[in-house]
N, C-alpha and C positions, 0 to 999 in steps of 0.2 A: 504494500500500500504506500501511497505517497506521503512524504514527510518533508518539512523544511526545517533546517537547523544549522548548526555550526560544525564545520570540519576543523578540528583542532590541529590537524597535521598541516593542512594547506592554509589554515586561518582565513577561511572564507565562509560566507553564508551560501548554502547550497541546498538543492533538492535531492532527496534520495528515495529509493524504494527500501522499505524496512518490513520485516515479517509482521503480519497482523497479530494482535494480542489475543489471548484466549483465557477463559476462566481457569484458575489454578486452585483457588480455595473456595470453601463453601460460602464465604461472605463476600465473594467478588461480584462485581457488576460490570458487564460489557456494555459500552454505550458508543453511539455514533457521535463524533464531535461535529457540532453544527456551526458554531461560531467561536472565534478566538480574537480577543482584544490585544492591542499592542500598546505598550507604555514605554516610559523612559528606561525602565530596567532592561527591556529588550534591546534598546539602542546601546546601552552600556554593554550588554552581553555581546552584541554583534561587533562591537569595537574591541572585544576581548579584554575589557577592563575588570569584569567580574565573571563569576560562574566557572563551572567545570563539568565535564561529561561524566557519565556513570563509570564506575571502576572498570579498568581494562578495556575501555572504549575510547575512540577518537572522535565521536560524533555525539552532539546533544540536540535532540529535538526541542525547538523553542515552544513558547506558548504556555502561559500560566493563568490567563484570564479566559475561562472557557465555559461553554454551556453545551450540553448534549442531550441525546434522547436514548433511553435504555433499550437495549436489544435483547439481552439475556441476563439472568441472575443466577447466582449459586443457590444451593439448596437451603442455606440458612438465612437467606434474605427474604424477609416477610414484608418489609416496608416499601419496597419498590417492585414495579412490574413493567414488562415491555411497554414502551410508549410513553412512560413517565419522563419528565424533564429533570435534569440534575445539573448542578454546578459543583465542581470539585474544589475542595480545600487543598492548598498546594504543598504545605509543609508536612514532612513525615518525621516522626520522633527519632531521637538518637537511640542507639542500641549498645548496651543495655540502657533502658530509659533512666534519665535523671529524675529527680523529684518532681520537677515541673512537667516533663513529658509523661511521667507515670500517672499524673492526675488530670491528664487531658489538656494541659496548657503547653503544647509544643511551641507555641509562639513565644513562650518565655524560657526556651531551652537553656539550661545552665552550662552545657558542655560545648556548644557550638558544633556538635556532631550530627545535627539534623540534616536532612536532605529536602530539597524543594524541587518540585516538578517543573522542568523547563528552565531551571536556574542552577541549582547545586546538586549534581550527582544523580539526577533522575530525569528521564525523558519527559518532555512536556506534551502539549496537546495540539501542536500544529501538524496534525495528521488526521487520518480518516476515522480511526477507532481507538478507543482507550479502555483500559481496565483499571478499576480502583476498588478498594474495599468499600462496602456500603458505609462504613464509619467515616470515610473521607469524602463523602458526597452529601450535598445539601439538596433535598427535594424541592423542586421549584413548581409552584402552582402554574397551570397552563396559561393563565391570563398574564403572567409575568414573564413568560418564556421569551418574548420579543425584546426584553430589556435585561434579561438575566445575566448577560455577559458583564454587566456592571456590578454584579454581586461581589466579586473578589476585590476590586478596588474600593468599593463602598465599605466592605468589611474592615479594611485598613482604617478608613475614616471613623467607622463606628468605635473601634477600639481606642483610637486617639481621643475622640470626644468624650467617651465614657471615662477615660483616665483623667482628662482635664477637669471634668465636672466633679469627679471624686476627690481630686487633689485641691480644688479651690475651696478655701475656708468659708467663703460667703455665698451669696446667691448671685452668680454672674448674670449680667443683663446684656452684655454685648460681646461680640467676637470679631476679630480681624483675621481674615484668611489671606495669606500671601500666595499668589499664583492663581491663574485662571485656566489651568488645565483640568483634566477630568477629576483628579483628586480635589483640587481647589473648589471646583463648582459643586461637586458632590458634598464636600464639607460645608459649603455655604447653605445648601439645601437642608442638610441634616441639622445644622445649628438653628436654622430658621424654623424647622419643624418642632424644635424644642422651645421655641418662644424667644430666642435671643435676637437682638438687633444685629444684623450681620453686614459687614463691609468687606469687600474684596479689593486688594491692591495687586496690580500686575502691570506689565509693560505694554499691553495691547492698546492701540488708539481707541478713542471713544466710539468710533463708528465700526469697530471690529465685531464680527458675528458673535464672539464669546461675550463681549460686553453687552450686546443687545439681548443675549440670552439671559444674562444676570439681571438686567434691568426688567425684563419681562417677568422674572421671578420675584421682583420687588427687592432685589439685593442692591445695596449702594455700591457703586464702583468708584474707586479712588485712583487718580493718576499719581498722587503723592500721599504719603502718610505723615508728613510733617505736621506736628501739633495734635496728632491723633492719640487717644488713650483708650485702651480696651481691657476688659477683664481677662479675656482669653485671646491669645495669638496662636495661630496654627500656620506653620511654614510648609508650603507644598510647592516650592519652586525648584529645589535642587541647587539653590544659590546661597552660599554662606553669607554673602553681603546682605541678602534679603533677610536672612535669619537674624543677623546682628541688628539690622534696622528695625525688625519687628520687636526686639527686646526694648528698644527705646520707646516703643508705643505701648508698652505693657504697664498697666495700672498697678498701684500698690496692692499687694496680696494677689497679683495676677499670676496666671499660669501660661507658659509658652510651650508648645509642642513642636518639635523639629522632626519632620518626616523625610526630608530629602537632601538637606544640605550636607555636603562633605566637609572635610577639614578646612579651616580658615586661619589666616594669619591676623585677622582683625582682633580688636580688643573686646574682651568679655567684661561687661560692667559688674564686677563682683560686688563693689560697694552698693550699687543699686539693689542687687539681689539680696544683700544682707539687710540694708536699712529699710527696704520696701517689702520685705518678706515675700519675695518672688520665687517662683519655681520654674525650672526649665527641665524638660524631660524629652527623651527620644522614644519612638515607637515604630515597630515593624511587624508585618504579618498580622494575624488575627486569630482570636479564639473561636471555638464553635459558637459561643454566645454572640460574638460580633457578627458572625455570618447570619445568625437568626435575626439580629437587629437590622442587618442590611436588607433582609427580605421584608421586614416590617416597614422600614422607611421607603423602600422601593415601591411598595404597594400604595403608600400614601402620597408620594411625590406626584406632581402634575404630569400626566402621561405625555402631553405634547412637549413640555419642557425636556423631559427625559429623552424623548425621541430626537430632539434637536442636539443632544449631546453626541449622538452617534452618526458616523458616516461609514457606510459599508463598502468593502472592497472585495476583490476576488482572491481566491487562494493564492494565485500566482503573483499577486501584486506586493508580496511581502518585501521583496528587495527594494522596491520604490518607497514603501512605507518606512522602512528602517533607515534608508540612506537619504531620503528626500527631506525637504523642510517640513516643519510641523503644519498640519492641516488646520483650516479654520475650525472644523469640528473638534471638540476636545478629545473624543475617543474614536480611533479608527478600528473597525471591527471587520475581520476577514471571514467571509462566508465559505465554509468548506463543503 
């Protein structure tokens, strides 16, 4: 079957034929991969800055944001049947499992020995069929199947927001999101659904399609955050400069979440963190509870707005998606 991924010998993005998967355990589920989303992590992978293939292999199938339809289930699977829609959770626990992985919080793995499909040591979903344990799949209601490819990125947002709200000592009333990509817009919608006044700061001009989408959702768009003060700041840009600027917009007792910024040589305002009782934390991946929250929020988001987040492309267009400039639509989704 067809698959697109990374050749670690030639260091290229390429298409290959790989053997089709089959059920091996009683709790396995075979599903047809219908759609796969592309994000900044895939661009980092294709530049060979992160990630690695399965042990003793030189090829990694890409794709970690996926939705599929069940074809066959193992004998022990009672919760899914052929025709059902599913979205996979991508992280697999370390072995033997650490204390966090053993209690189902593989997103908080303590050893770093986890694997992630399409990223670290496990093939992803940019192929025709896949097999996962039923415990690694989220059942998707049919009415959400058209947008279910957003569940994985939205789960990352859900974990970050839940953590920020838990850490904040007061009742936060406003949030500032840095970045107008898929994660940033999903975060804005999720904050808004919780009753917070949300602002988004990014570099897009005021007439950009992403800005119009935010404005249609009732989200305030900022070309500058000078003078802004917010209870919660969420960085979703991949820019350390943006993260540091976000700290300057953090209110006393505020909480800042960093989702994408790499290392920076900038100054970290330790004195402000101390005197203003501020908290900065990082977050990655998501718990099963975060995936459940993603389903809940996806169901209550405005369907038209969510549709405008997505632009669909063909299976064979991945080379262009990965290497080309960012699209106006926040999320490029490949139809397999």
